[in-house]
N, CA, C and O atoms as a MOPAC input file, in Angstrom:
PM7 MOZYME 1SCF
protein

 N     27.84400 1   -15.46400 1   -19.81100 1
 C     26.91100 1   -15.24500 1   -18.70900 1
 C     26.05300 1   -16.48000 1   -18.46900 1
 O     25.61000 1   -16.70700 1   -17.34300 1
 N     25.80600 1   -17.29700 1   -19.51800 1
 C     24.97800 1   -18.48800 1   -19.34300 1
 C     25.55300 1   -19.43000 1   -18.29200 1
 O     24.80200 1   -20.02600 1   -17.51900 1
 N     26.88600 1   -19.57200 1   -18.25500 1
 C     27.52300 1   -20.43100 1   -17.25400 1
 C     27.27900 1   -19.89600 1   -15.84600 1
 O     27.11200 1   -20.66800 1   -14.90200 1
 N     27.25800 1   -18.57500 1   -15.71200 1
 C     27.07300 1   -17.95800 1   -14.39900 1
 C     25.66400 1   -18.17600 1   -13.85100 1
 O     25.48000 1   -18.17500 1   -12.63400 1
 N     24.67000 1   -18.36200 1   -14.71400 1
 C     23.29500 1   -18.55000 1   -14.25200 1
 C     23.17000 1   -19.74400 1   -13.31800 1
 O     22.28100 1   -19.77300 1   -12.46600 1
 N     24.04900 1   -20.72900 1   -13.46700 1
 C     24.03400 1   -21.88500 1   -12.57600 1
 C     24.80600 1   -21.63700 1   -11.28600 1
 O     24.76500 1   -22.45500 1   -10.36700 1
 N     25.51000 1   -20.51000 1   -11.21900 1
 C     26.37500 1   -20.23600 1   -10.08300 1
 C     25.91500 1   -19.07500 1    -9.21200 1
 O     26.25300 1   -19.01100 1    -8.03000 1
 N     25.14800 1   -18.16200 1    -9.79000 1
 C     24.78200 1   -16.95800 1    -9.04800 1
 C     23.40100 1   -16.47600 1    -9.48200 1
 O     23.04500 1   -16.53100 1   -10.65900 1
 N     22.63600 1   -16.00300 1    -8.50500 1
 C     21.36500 1   -15.33500 1    -8.77800 1
 C     21.55000 1   -13.86100 1    -8.46400 1
 O     22.07900 1   -13.51100 1    -7.41000 1
 N     21.12800 1   -13.01600 1    -9.35100 1
 C     21.14500 1   -11.57700 1    -9.11500 1
 C     19.69300 1   -11.15300 1    -8.96900 1
 O     18.89600 1   -11.28800 1    -9.89700 1
 N     19.35900 1   -10.63700 1    -7.78300 1
 C     17.96700 1   -10.37900 1    -7.44700 1
 C     17.82500 1    -8.94100 1    -6.96600 1
 O     18.67400 1    -8.43400 1    -6.23300 1
 N     16.75300 1    -8.29600 1    -7.38200 1
 C     16.47200 1    -6.95600 1    -6.88200 1
 C     14.96600 1    -6.82100 1    -6.68000 1
 O     14.18000 1    -7.63000 1    -7.17300 1
 N     14.58900 1    -5.79200 1    -5.95000 1
 C     13.17500 1    -5.51600 1    -5.70100 1
 C     13.02300 1    -4.01500 1    -5.58300 1
 O     13.65800 1    -3.39000 1    -4.73400 1
 N     12.18400 1    -3.42800 1    -6.43000 1
 C     11.96000 1    -1.99000 1    -6.34700 1
 C     10.48300 1    -1.65200 1    -6.17800 1
 O     10.07300 1    -0.51300 1    -6.40600 1
 N      9.68400 1    -2.64100 1    -5.77800 1
 C      8.26600 1    -2.41400 1    -5.51000 1
 C      8.07100 1    -1.77100 1    -4.14200 1
 O      9.03300 1    -1.33800 1    -3.50800 1
 N      6.81900 1    -1.71400 1    -3.69400 1
 C      6.54500 1    -1.15400 1    -2.36600 1
 C      6.35300 1    -2.28900 1    -1.36800 1
 O      5.96800 1    -3.39700 1    -1.74000 1
 N      6.62300 1    -2.00200 1    -0.10000 1
 C      6.38600 1    -2.96600 1     0.96000 1
 C      7.45400 1    -4.03300 1     1.07600 1
 O      8.60500 1    -3.83300 1     0.68700 1
 N      7.04700 1    -5.17500 1     1.62000 1
 C      7.93200 1    -6.28200 1     1.98700 1
 C      7.89800 1    -7.36600 1     0.92200 1
 O      6.83200 1    -7.72400 1     0.42100 1
 N      9.08900 1    -7.89400 1     0.57300 1
 C      9.15400 1    -8.96700 1    -0.41700 1
 C     10.30800 1    -9.91800 1    -0.09500 1
 O     11.46800 1    -9.51800 1    -0.18800 1
 N     10.01400 1   -11.17800 1     0.28500 1
 C     11.09600 1   -12.15700 1     0.43300 1
 C     11.76500 1   -12.39300 1    -0.91800 1
 O     11.08700 1   -12.47100 1    -1.94200 1
 N     13.10100 1   -12.50600 1    -0.92300 1
 C     13.83500 1   -12.64700 1    -2.17200 1
 C     14.65100 1   -13.93200 1    -2.25600 1
 O     14.77100 1   -14.51600 1    -3.33300 1
 N     15.20700 1   -14.37300 1    -1.14600 1
 C     16.02800 1   -15.58000 1    -1.14100 1
 C     15.59500 1   -16.44100 1     0.03700 1
 O     15.46600 1   -15.95400 1     1.16000 1
 N     15.37300 1   -17.71800 1    -0.22800 1
 C     15.09100 1   -18.70400 1     0.82000 1
 C     16.23000 1   -19.71000 1     0.80000 1
 O     16.50300 1   -20.32200 1    -0.23300 1
 N     16.88700 1   -19.88200 1     1.92000 1
 C     18.03700 1   -20.78300 1     1.98100 1
 C     18.00100 1   -21.56200 1     3.28700 1
 O     18.35100 1   -21.04000 1     4.34600 1
 N     17.58600 1   -22.78300 1     3.20200 1
 C     17.47200 1   -23.67200 1     4.35400 1
 C     16.68600 1   -23.02900 1     5.47400 1
 O     15.45600 1   -23.03600 1     5.44700 1
 N     17.37500 1   -22.46900 1     6.46600 1
 C     16.69800 1   -21.98400 1     7.66400 1
 C     16.43800 1   -20.48100 1     7.67900 1
 O     15.80500 1   -19.98800 1     8.61200 1
 N     16.90100 1   -19.74400 1     6.68700 1
 C     16.71700 1   -18.29700 1     6.71900 1
 C     16.23400 1   -17.78200 1     5.37500 1
 O     16.29000 1   -18.46800 1     4.35400 1
 N     15.75200 1   -16.52900 1     5.41900 1
 C     15.40400 1   -15.84400 1     4.17200 1
 C     15.92300 1   -14.41300 1     4.25000 1
 O     16.09300 1   -13.84000 1     5.32600 1
 N     16.16600 1   -13.86500 1     3.07200 1
 C     16.57300 1   -12.47500 1     2.92700 1
 C     15.43900 1   -11.77100 1     2.19700 1
 O     14.95800 1   -12.25100 1     1.17100 1
 N     15.02000 1   -10.63900 1     2.72600 1
 C     13.89600 1    -9.90100 1     2.14800 1
 C     14.27200 1    -8.43200 1     2.04900 1
 O     15.23300 1    -7.97700 1     2.66900 1
 N     13.50100 1    -7.70100 1     1.26300 1
 C     13.64100 1    -6.25100 1     1.18200 1
 C     12.34800 1    -5.62400 1     1.67900 1
 O     11.25400 1    -6.13000 1     1.43000 1
 N     12.49700 1    -4.53100 1     2.37300 1
 C     11.36400 1    -3.72000 1     2.78800 1
 C     11.57800 1    -2.33000 1     2.22800 1
 O     12.55600 1    -1.66100 1     2.56000 1
 N     10.66900 1    -1.90200 1     1.38300 1
 C     10.68600 1    -0.55300 1     0.83000 1
 C      9.48600 1     0.20900 1     1.38200 1
 O      8.58700 1    -0.37500 1     1.98700 1
 N      9.48900 1     1.50200 1     1.16500 1
 C      8.39300 1     2.35300 1     1.62700 1
 C      7.03600 1     1.76900 1     1.22900 1
 O      6.85800 1     1.24500 1     0.12900 1
 N      6.10800 1     1.87500 1     2.14200 1
 C      4.69800 1     1.56300 1     1.88200 1
 C      3.88900 1     2.54500 1     2.72300 1
 O      4.24800 1     2.79000 1     3.87400 1
 N      2.79800 1     3.11900 1     2.18200 1
 C      2.01200 1     4.09700 1     2.94000 1
 C      1.52500 1     3.56800 1     4.29100 1
 O      1.35200 1     4.34900 1     5.22600 1
 N      1.30500 1     2.27200 1     4.40900 1
 C      0.82300 1     1.74500 1     5.69600 1
 C      1.90600 1     1.78800 1     6.77900 1
 O      1.62400 1     1.50900 1     7.94400 1
 N      3.13800 1     2.13300 1     6.40300 1
 C      4.20800 1     2.25700 1     7.38500 1
 C      4.46500 1     3.70500 1     7.81600 1
 O      5.41900 1     3.96800 1     8.54800 1
 N      3.63200 1     4.63500 1     7.37300 1
 C      3.72000 1     5.99800 1     7.89000 1
 C      3.16200 1     6.00000 1     9.31600 1
 O      2.26100 1     5.22400 1     9.63300 1
 N      3.69400 1     6.86300 1    10.16200 1
 C      3.31200 1     6.89000 1    11.58000 1
 C      1.80000 1     6.85800 1    11.75700 1
 O      1.28400 1     6.08600 1    12.56500 1
 N      1.09900 1     7.68100 1    11.01600 1
 C     -0.35600 1     7.78600 1    11.19900 1
 C     -1.10300 1     6.54000 1    10.72400 1
 O     -2.28700 1     6.37800 1    11.02000 1
 N     -0.41500 1     5.65700 1     9.98800 1
 C     -1.07200 1     4.47000 1     9.43700 1
 C     -0.60800 1     3.14900 1    10.04800 1
 O     -1.18200 1     2.10200 1     9.74700 1
 N      0.41600 1     3.17700 1    10.89600 1
 C      0.93100 1     1.92300 1    11.46100 1
 C     -0.19100 1     1.21300 1    12.20300 1
 O     -0.84700 1     1.79600 1    13.06600 1
 N     -0.40300 1    -0.03600 1    11.86300 1
 C     -1.53100 1    -0.78700 1    12.41000 1
 C     -1.19600 1    -1.75900 1    13.51300 1
 O     -2.08400 1    -2.17100 1    14.26000 1
 N      0.10200 1    -2.14900 1    13.64100 1
 C      0.43400 1    -3.13700 1    14.66500 1
 C      1.92200 1    -3.16200 1    14.97000 1
 O      2.75200 1    -2.66700 1    14.20700 1
 N      2.22200 1    -3.75000 1    16.10100 1
 C      3.57300 1    -4.17200 1    16.46600 1
 C      3.54400 1    -5.68800 1    16.39000 1
 O      2.50500 1    -6.29800 1    16.63700 1
 N      4.65700 1    -6.29700 1    16.05500 1
 C      4.72300 1    -7.75500 1    16.07900 1
 C      5.99000 1    -8.18400 1    16.78900 1
 O      6.93800 1    -7.41300 1    16.93400 1
 N      5.98600 1    -9.42400 1    17.22500 1
 C      7.18900 1   -10.02000 1    17.77300 1
 C      7.33100 1   -11.40100 1    17.16400 1
 O      6.35500 1   -11.98800 1    16.69500 1
 N      8.53900 1   -11.91100 1    17.17300 1
 C      8.78500 1   -13.24700 1    16.64100 1
 C      9.13600 1   -14.16300 1    17.80100 1
 O     10.14800 1   -13.96700 1    18.47300 1
 N      8.30800 1   -15.14800 1    18.02900 1
 C      8.43600 1   -16.03000 1    19.18300 1
 C      9.61800 1   -16.98800 1    19.09800 1
 O     10.10100 1   -17.46600 1    20.12400 1
 N     10.09100 1   -17.27400 1    17.88200 1
 C     11.09300 1   -18.32300 1    17.71000 1
 C     12.47400 1   -17.83300 1    17.30700 1
 O     13.42800 1   -18.61100 1    17.33500 1
 N     12.61100 1   -16.56100 1    16.93200 1
 C     13.87900 1   -16.13300 1    16.34200 1
 C     14.09000 1   -14.62500 1    16.43800 1
 O     13.14900 1   -13.87000 1    16.68500 1
 N     15.32600 1   -14.20200 1    16.24200 1
 C     15.66900 1   -12.79300 1    16.08100 1
 C     15.33500 1   -12.36900 1    14.64600 1
 O     15.00000 1   -13.20200 1    13.80300 1
 N     15.43300 1   -11.06500 1    14.38500 1
 C     15.24900 1   -10.53700 1    13.03200 1
 C     16.21700 1    -9.36600 1    12.86500 1
 O     16.28000 1    -8.48100 1    13.71900 1
 N     16.97500 1    -9.36100 1    11.75900 1
 C     17.98500 1    -8.32700 1    11.53400 1
 C     17.55300 1    -7.36900 1    10.43500 1
 O     16.99600 1    -7.78000 1     9.41600 1
 N     17.82000 1    -6.07500 1    10.65800 1
 C     17.48300 1    -5.01000 1     9.71400 1
 C     18.76300 1    -4.26000 1     9.34300 1
 O     19.57900 1    -3.94800 1    10.21100 1
 N     18.93400 1    -3.97200 1     8.04900 1
 C     20.07500 1    -3.21000 1     7.56200 1
 C     19.55100 1    -2.13700 1     6.61100 1
 O     18.99200 1    -2.45300 1     5.56100 1
 N     19.73200 1    -0.87500 1     6.97800 1
 C     19.29500 1     0.23600 1     6.13700 1
 C     20.25900 1     0.39900 1     4.97100 1
 O     21.46200 1     0.57200 1     5.16900 1
 N     19.72300 1     0.34300 1     3.75000 1
 C     20.54400 1     0.50700 1     2.55200 1
 C     20.46800 1     1.91700 1     2.00400 1
 O     21.47100 1     2.45100 1     1.53100 1
 N     19.27100 1     2.54200 1     2.06000 1
 C     19.13200 1     3.92600 1     1.59800 1
 C     17.89900 1     4.54000 1     2.24200 1
 O     17.03500 1     3.83900 1     2.77000 1
 N     17.83900 1     5.86400 1     2.18600 1
 C     16.71500 1     6.57000 1     2.79800 1
 C     16.84900 1     6.59400 1     4.30800 1
 O     17.95300 1     6.56500 1     4.85100 1
 N     15.70700 1     6.64900 1     4.97600 1
 C     15.72300 1     6.64300 1     6.43900 1
 C     14.66300 1     5.68500 1     6.96100 1
 O     13.62300 1     5.47300 1     6.33700 1
 N     14.95400 1     5.12000 1     8.11200 1
 C     14.04300 1     4.18100 1     8.77200 1
 C     14.18200 1     4.36200 1    10.27400 1
 O     15.29100 1     4.40800 1    10.80700 1
 N     13.05100 1     4.46200 1    10.94500 1
 C     13.04000 1     4.46900 1    12.39800 1
 C     12.38600 1     3.17500 1    12.84200 1
 O     11.25700 1     2.86700 1    12.45900 1
 N     13.11000 1     2.42600 1    13.65300 1
 C     12.64100 1     1.16300 1    14.20700 1
 C     12.08500 1     1.45800 1    15.59500 1
 O     12.73000 1     2.13800 1    16.39400 1
 N     10.89800 1     0.95200 1    15.88200 1
 C     10.27000 1     1.14200 1    17.18500 1
 C     10.28200 1    -0.17700 1    17.93500 1
 O      9.90300 1    -1.21700 1    17.39900 1
 N     10.72200 1    -0.11800 1    19.17800 1
 C     10.82600 1    -1.28300 1    20.04000 1
 C      9.96600 1    -1.02200 1    21.27100 1
 O     10.04800 1     0.04800 1    21.87400 1
 N      9.14300 1    -1.99700 1    21.64400 1
 C      8.33200 1    -1.88200 1    22.86000 1
 C      8.85600 1    -2.88300 1    23.88800 1
 O      9.27500 1    -3.98900 1    23.54600 1
 N      8.82200 1    -2.47000 1    25.14500 1
 C      9.36900 1    -3.32600 1    26.19200 1
 C      8.52100 1    -4.55700 1    26.45700 1
 O      9.02700 1    -5.58100 1    26.91500 1
 N      7.22700 1    -4.45600 1    26.16800 1
 C      6.35300 1    -5.62200 1    26.31800 1
 C      5.08800 1    -5.39200 1    25.50300 1
 O      4.94000 1    -4.35600 1    24.85400 1
 N      4.17800 1    -6.35700 1    25.53800 1
 C      2.99100 1    -6.28600 1    24.68800 1
 C      2.00000 1    -5.19700 1    25.07500 1
 O      1.06300 1    -4.93100 1    24.32300 1
 N      2.18500 1    -4.55800 1    26.23400 1
 C      1.31700 1    -3.43800 1    26.60300 1
 C      1.60500 1    -2.21300 1    25.72000 1
 O      0.75500 1    -1.33500 1    25.57700 1
 N      2.78900 1    -2.16200 1    25.13900 1
 C      3.26000 1    -1.04200 1    24.30700 1
 C      3.27100 1     0.27600 1    25.07500 1
 O      3.22000 1     1.34800 1    24.47200 1
 N      3.33700 1     0.19900 1    26.41600 1
 C      3.37600 1     1.41900 1    27.22500 1
 C      4.69200 1     2.16300 1    27.07800 1
 O      4.72300 1     3.39100 1    27.15700 1
 N      5.77600 1     1.43400 1    26.86500 1
 C      7.08200 1     2.05700 1    26.73900 1
 C      7.63700 1     1.73500 1    25.35300 1
 O      8.07200 1     0.61400 1    25.09000 1
 N      7.61500 1     2.73900 1    24.46900 1
 C      8.06300 1     2.57400 1    23.08400 1
 C      9.33700 1     3.39100 1    22.88300 1
 O      9.39000 1     4.56700 1    23.24100 1
 N     10.35500 1     2.76500 1    22.31200 1
 C     11.63200 1     3.41600 1    22.02300 1
 C     11.81800 1     3.47100 1    20.51100 1
 O     11.55500 1     2.49000 1    19.81600 1
 N     12.26600 1     4.60400 1    20.00400 1
 C     12.57700 1     4.74800 1    18.58500 1
 C     14.07300 1     4.70000 1    18.36500 1
 O     14.83800 1     5.31100 1    19.11200 1
 N     14.49200 1     3.97600 1    17.34500 1
 C     15.90400 1     3.87600 1    16.98200 1
 C     16.02400 1     4.26800 1    15.51300 1
 O     15.44800 1     3.61800 1    14.64200 1
 N     16.77500 1     5.33400 1    15.24500 1
 C     17.00200 1     5.76100 1    13.86900 1
 C     18.13900 1     4.92500 1    13.30200 1
 O     19.27000 1     4.99800 1    13.78500 1
 N     17.84200 1     4.13600 1    12.28400 1
 C     18.84200 1     3.25600 1    11.70600 1
 C     19.88700 1     4.05300 1    10.93900 1
 O     19.57200 1     5.03100 1    10.26100 1
 N     21.13000 1     3.62000 1    11.06000 1
 C     22.22500 1     4.18300 1    10.29000 1
 C     22.54300 1     3.21700 1     9.15900 1
 O     22.50800 1     2.00300 1     9.35700 1
 N     22.85200 1     3.73700 1     7.97800 1
 C     23.12200 1     2.86300 1     6.83600 1
 C     24.23400 1     1.85300 1     7.12600 1
 O     25.23200 1     2.17200 1     7.77200 1
 N     24.03900 1     0.64300 1     6.63900 1
 C     25.01800 1    -0.44300 1     6.65300 1
 C     25.35600 1    -0.98100 1     8.03200 1
 O     26.30200 1    -1.75700 1     8.16400 1
 N     24.61700 1    -0.59800 1     9.06100 1
 C     24.77200 1    -1.19900 1    10.37800 1
 C     23.66700 1    -2.24100 1    10.54000 1
 O     22.57300 1    -2.08400 1     9.99800 1
 N     23.95500 1    -3.28800 1    11.27600 1
 C     22.99200 1    -4.36500 1    11.49100 1
 C     22.28200 1    -4.12400 1    12.82300 1
 O     22.91800 1    -3.96200 1    13.86500 1
 N     20.96100 1    -4.10500 1    12.76200 1
 C     20.13100 1    -3.92700 1    13.94900 1
 C     19.38900 1    -5.24900 1    14.15700 1
 O     18.48600 1    -5.59400 1    13.39500 1
 N     19.78000 1    -5.97600 1    15.19100 1
 C     19.21000 1    -7.29100 1    15.45900 1
 C     18.14600 1    -7.17400 1    16.54700 1
 O     18.46200 1    -6.92100 1    17.71000 1
 N     16.89300 1    -7.35700 1    16.16400 1
 C     15.78300 1    -7.32600 1    17.12400 1
 C     15.68100 1    -8.70900 1    17.73900 1
 O     15.49100 1    -9.70200 1    17.03600 1
 N     15.80800 1    -8.76400 1    19.03800 1
 C     15.84800 1   -10.03800 1    19.75600 1
 C     14.49400 1   -10.74600 1    19.75200 1
 O     13.43500 1   -10.11800 1    19.72600 1
 N     14.56900 1   -12.04100 1    19.77800 1
 C     13.38400 1   -12.90600 1    19.85800 1
 C     12.45200 1   -12.40900 1    20.96400 1
 O     12.89400 1   -12.12600 1    22.07700 1
 N     11.16400 1   -12.30600 1    20.64800 1
 C     10.15700 1   -11.92400 1    21.63600 1
 C      9.96800 1   -10.42800 1    21.82100 1
 O      9.12400 1   -10.01600 1    22.61600 1
 N     10.73500 1    -9.59500 1    21.10400 1
 C     10.63800 1    -8.14400 1    21.24200 1
 C      9.60200 1    -7.59500 1    20.26200 1
 O      9.68600 1    -7.84900 1    19.06000 1
 N      8.63400 1    -6.84800 1    20.76900 1
 C      7.63000 1    -6.22100 1    19.89800 1
 C      8.27900 1    -5.06500 1    19.15800 1
 O      9.00800 1    -4.27000 1    19.75200 1
 N      8.01400 1    -4.96900 1    17.85200 1
 C      8.65000 1    -3.95300 1    17.02500 1
 C      7.78500 1    -3.60500 1    15.81800 1
 O      6.91500 1    -4.37200 1    15.40400 1
 N      8.05300 1    -2.43200 1    15.27300 1
 C      7.49200 1    -1.96900 1    14.00500 1
 C      8.43800 1    -0.90000 1    13.48100 1
 O      9.46400 1    -0.63600 1    14.10900 1
 N      8.12600 1    -0.27800 1    12.35400 1
 C      9.02900 1     0.70500 1    11.77700 1
 C      8.28100 1     1.64700 1    10.85300 1
 O      7.17100 1     1.36700 1    10.40100 1
 N      8.93000 1     2.77700 1    10.58800 1
 C      8.44000 1     3.72900 1     9.59700 1
 C      9.60000 1     4.06100 1     8.66800 1
 O     10.74700 1     4.16000 1     9.10400 1
 N      9.29500 1     4.23100 1     7.38800 1
 C     10.32800 1     4.45200 1     6.38200 1
 C     10.04800 1     5.71100 1     5.58400 1
 O      8.89400 1     6.09200 1     5.38500 1
 N     11.12800 1     6.36100 1     5.12400 1
 C     10.97000 1     7.46600 1     4.17900 1
 C     10.58900 1     6.88700 1     2.81700 1
 O     10.76300 1     5.69400 1     2.56900 1
 N     10.07600 1     7.72900 1     1.95300 1
 C      9.59700 1     7.29300 1     0.63600 1
 C     10.71600 1     6.64500 1    -0.17700 1
 O     10.45200 1     5.75900 1    -0.99000 1
 N     11.95800 1     7.07300 1     0.03100 1
 C     13.08400 1     6.53600 1    -0.74200 1
 C     13.82500 1     5.40900 1    -0.02600 1
 O     14.89900 1     5.00400 1    -0.47000 1
 N     13.27500 1     4.90000 1     1.06600 1
 C     13.98900 1     3.93000 1     1.89800 1
 C     13.98000 1     2.52400 1     1.31400 1
 O     13.06600 1     2.11400 1     0.59900 1
 N     15.04700 1     1.80800 1     1.65800 1
 C     15.16800 1     0.39200 1     1.33700 1
 C     15.92000 1    -0.27200 1     2.48800 1
 O     17.02800 1     0.13500 1     2.83900 1
 N     15.29600 1    -1.30400 1     3.07400 1
 C     15.85300 1    -1.99000 1     4.23300 1
 C     15.97800 1    -3.47100 1     3.89400 1
 O     15.02900 1    -4.09200 1     3.41500 1
 N     17.15500 1    -4.02500 1     4.14900 1
 C     17.38900 1    -5.45100 1     3.97800 1
 C     17.00500 1    -6.14500 1     5.28100 1
 O     17.37200 1    -5.68400 1     6.36100 1
 N     16.27100 1    -7.24800 1     5.18500 1
 C     15.83200 1    -7.98900 1     6.36500 1
 C     16.31500 1    -9.43000 1     6.24800 1
 O     16.16400 1   -10.06000 1     5.20200 1
 N     16.89500 1    -9.94500 1     7.32600 1
 C     17.27600 1   -11.35100 1     7.40300 1
 C     16.52000 1   -11.94200 1     8.58600 1
 O     16.59000 1   -11.43900 1     9.70800 1
 N     15.79500 1   -13.02600 1     8.30300 1
 C     14.97500 1   -13.65100 1     9.34400 1
 C     14.86700 1   -15.14600 1     9.07700 1
 O     15.22000 1   -15.62100 1     7.99700 1
 N     14.37800 1   -15.87700 1    10.06300 1
 C     14.16300 1   -17.31000 1     9.88800 1
 C     13.14100 1   -17.53200 1     8.78300 1
 O     12.16500 1   -16.79100 1     8.66800 1
 N     13.37000 1   -18.54900 1     7.97800 1
 C     12.48600 1   -18.79200 1     6.83900 1
 C     11.08800 1   -19.21100 1     7.27100 1
 O     10.13800 1   -19.06500 1     6.50200 1
 N     10.94500 1   -19.72900 1     8.48300 1
 C      9.61200 1   -20.14100 1     8.93400 1
 C      8.90100 1   -19.05900 1     9.74700 1
 O      7.89900 1   -19.34300 1    10.40300 1
 N      9.40500 1   -17.82100 1     9.71200 1
 C      8.73100 1   -16.72400 1    10.38500 1
 C      7.40400 1   -16.45700 1     9.66600 1
 O      7.37000 1   -16.23900 1     8.45500 1
 N      6.31800 1   -16.48000 1    10.43900 1
 C      4.99300 1   -16.30200 1     9.84500 1
 C      4.02000 1   -15.81400 1    10.92200 1
 O      4.39700 1   -15.66500 1    12.08500 1
 N      2.78900 1   -15.57200 1    10.53500 1
 C      1.78500 1   -15.09000 1    11.48500 1
 C      1.57400 1   -16.05800 1    12.64700 1
 O      1.26700 1   -15.62500 1    13.75800 1
 N      1.73500 1   -17.35900 1    12.41000 1
 C      1.51500 1   -18.34900 1    13.46900 1
 C      2.51500 1   -18.22500 1    14.61600 1
 O      2.18500 1   -18.56600 1    15.75200 1
 N      3.73100 1   -17.74400 1    14.34400 1
 C      4.73500 1   -17.60800 1    15.40500 1
 C      5.18500 1   -16.15700 1    15.59800 1
 O      6.26200 1   -15.88700 1    16.12900 1
 N      4.32300 1   -15.22400 1    15.14700 1
 C      4.62900 1   -13.79600 1    15.26200 1
 C      3.39900 1   -13.03200 1    15.74500 1
 O      2.72900 1   -12.36700 1    14.95400 1
 N      3.09800 1   -13.12400 1    17.04400 1
 C      1.91900 1   -12.43100 1    17.56800 1
 C      1.98700 1   -10.92600 1    17.33000 1
 O      3.06600 1   -10.33300 1    17.30600 1
 N      0.81900 1   -10.32700 1    17.15600 1
 C      0.71500 1    -8.88300 1    16.92600 1
 C     -0.10600 1    -8.23000 1    18.02100 1
 O     -0.99100 1    -8.84200 1    18.61900 1
 N      0.21400 1    -6.97300 1    18.26500 1
 C     -0.59800 1    -6.11500 1    19.12000 1
 C     -1.03100 1    -4.96200 1    18.22800 1
 O     -0.20000 1    -4.30800 1    17.59900 1
 N     -2.32400 1    -4.71900 1    18.17700 1
 C     -2.84900 1    -3.69300 1    17.28300 1
 C     -2.74200 1    -2.31100 1    17.90200 1
 O     -2.87400 1    -2.14900 1    19.11500 1
 N     -2.50400 1    -1.32300 1    17.06300 1
 C     -2.22700 1     0.04900 1    17.46800 1
 C     -3.51300 1     0.86800 1    17.43800 1
 O     -4.28600 1     0.80300 1    16.48200 1
 N     -3.72600 1     1.64200 1    18.50800 1
 C     -4.85200 1     2.57500 1    18.54700 1
 C     -4.29400 1     4.00300 1    18.52000 1
 O     -3.08300 1     4.19700 1    18.41400 1
 N     -5.16600 1     4.98400 1    18.61400 1
 C     -4.72500 1     6.38400 1    18.52700 1
 C     -3.77500 1     6.77100 1    19.65500 1
 O     -2.85100 1     7.55500 1    19.44100 1
 N     -3.99200 1     6.23000 1    20.85500 1
 C     -3.10300 1     6.51400 1    21.98500 1
 C     -1.69400 1     6.00300 1    21.69200 1
 O     -0.71000 1     6.69800 1    21.94600 1
 N     -1.60300 1     4.80400 1    21.16500 1
 C     -0.29200 1     4.23300 1    20.83700 1
 C      0.34600 1     5.01700 1    19.69200 1
 O      1.55700 1     5.23800 1    19.69500 1
 N     -0.45200 1     5.43700 1    18.71900 1
 C      0.09300 1     6.23800 1    17.61600 1
 C      0.68800 1     7.55200 1    18.13100 1
 O      1.69200 1     8.02800 1    17.60200 1
 N      0.07500 1     8.13200 1    19.15300 1
 C      0.61700 1     9.34900 1    19.76600 1
 C      1.97800 1     9.05500 1    20.38600 1
 O      2.90500 1     9.85300 1    20.25100 1
 N      2.10800 1     7.91000 1    21.06900 1
 C      3.39800 1     7.52300 1    21.66200 1
 C      4.43300 1     7.20100 1    20.57700 1
 O      5.62300 1     7.47100 1    20.74100 1
 N      3.96600 1     6.62700 1    19.47800 1
 C      4.86400 1     6.36800 1    18.34200 1
 C      5.42700 1     7.67600 1    17.79400 1
 O      6.62700 1     7.78400 1    17.54000 1
 N      4.56200 1     8.66000 1    17.61500 1
 C      4.99900 1     9.96300 1    17.10300 1
 C      6.02000 1    10.59900 1    18.04300 1
 O      7.00800 1    11.17400 1    17.58600 1
 N      5.78900 1    10.50000 1    19.34500 1
 C      6.73300 1    11.05100 1    20.32600 1
 C      8.06700 1    10.30500 1    20.27100 1
 O      9.12400 1    10.93200 1    20.33700 1
 N      8.03100 1     8.98900 1    20.15200 1
 C      9.25800 1     8.18800 1    20.05400 1
 C     10.01000 1     8.51900 1    18.76600 1
 O     11.24000 1     8.55500 1    18.75300 1
 N      9.27100 1     8.76000 1    17.68900 1
 C      9.87500 1     9.13300 1    16.40800 1
 C     10.61800 1    10.46500 1    16.54000 1
 O     11.77000 1    10.58400 1    16.12300 1
 N      9.95000 1    11.46200 1    17.12200 1
 C     10.57300 1    12.78000 1    17.30500 1
 C     11.82700 1    12.67500 1    18.16900 1
 O     12.86100 1    13.25600 1    17.83900 1
 N     11.73800 1    11.94300 1    19.26300 1
 C     12.87500 1    11.80600 1    20.17500 1
 C     14.04000 1    11.10100 1    19.48100 1
 O     15.18600 1    11.53300 1    19.60500 1
 N     13.75600 1    10.01600 1    18.74900 1
 C     14.81800 1     9.25600 1    18.05900 1
 C     15.49800 1    10.13100 1    17.01500 1
 O     16.72200 1    10.10000 1    16.88400 1
 N     14.72800 1    10.90100 1    16.27800 1
 C     15.31600 1    11.72100 1    15.23000 1
 C     16.05700 1    12.93200 1    15.77700 1
 O     17.02300 1    13.39200 1    15.16700 1
 N     15.61800 1    13.45700 1    16.92200 1
 C     16.36400 1    14.54100 1    17.56700 1
 C     17.69500 1    14.00900 1    18.07200 1
 O     18.72000 1    14.67300 1    17.92400 1
 N     17.69500 1    12.81400 1    18.66800 1
 C     18.92600 1    12.20000 1    19.16400 1
 C     19.87800 1    11.91800 1    18.01100 1
 O     21.08300 1    12.14700 1    18.12000 1
 N     19.33200 1    11.41900 1    16.90800 1
 C     20.17500 1    11.12600 1    15.73700 1
 C     20.80200 1    12.41100 1    15.19400 1
 O     21.96900 1    12.41000 1    14.80300 1
 N     20.04500 1    13.49300 1    15.16800 1
 C     20.56800 1    14.78400 1    14.68900 1
 C     21.66700 1    15.30100 1    15.60900 1
 O     22.67200 1    15.83700 1    15.14300 1
 N     21.47300 1    15.13800 1    16.91700 1
 C     22.47800 1    15.58200 1    17.88400 1
 C     23.78000 1    14.81200 1    17.75200 1
 O     24.85100 1    15.34900 1    18.03500 1
 N     23.69800 1    13.55400 1    17.32200 1
 C     24.88600 1    12.69300 1    17.21500 1
 C     25.64500 1    12.88700 1    15.90800 1
 O     26.71800 1    12.31100 1    15.72900 1
 N     25.11400 1    13.67800 1    15.00600 1
 C     25.78600 1    13.88700 1    13.70400 1
 C     26.86100 1    14.92300 1    13.80800 1
 O     27.52600 1    15.22500 1    12.81700 1

């Protein structure tokens, strides 16, 4: 196994929240696990990435990705992620998500993604109400498609 240490890294993350795990030139791979601040009633913001797309892959549990058509957040769409499918959020699209307690999501994004190039819009109670409605609609649609 000592020879393999120079050839391969085996990395895991079982903590809460977001954790970058691999940085490779222009991209990074991260894990997002359940965190209480990602429950519908606690979501604090939507963000967008000005310079790049961001990909999400559900590994276990459940995750609903919320997409807003613009920074007004007037029109919010919920997408229930299916395991092992890649969901690529396009550059400039405002988004956030909610996860089940057992969820684990793989994220691939540009390594220079940071607060400086990822503007946020903060969520108020009105937006949280729209988030809850989008969540219900997305999960009803997902149930109908099973």
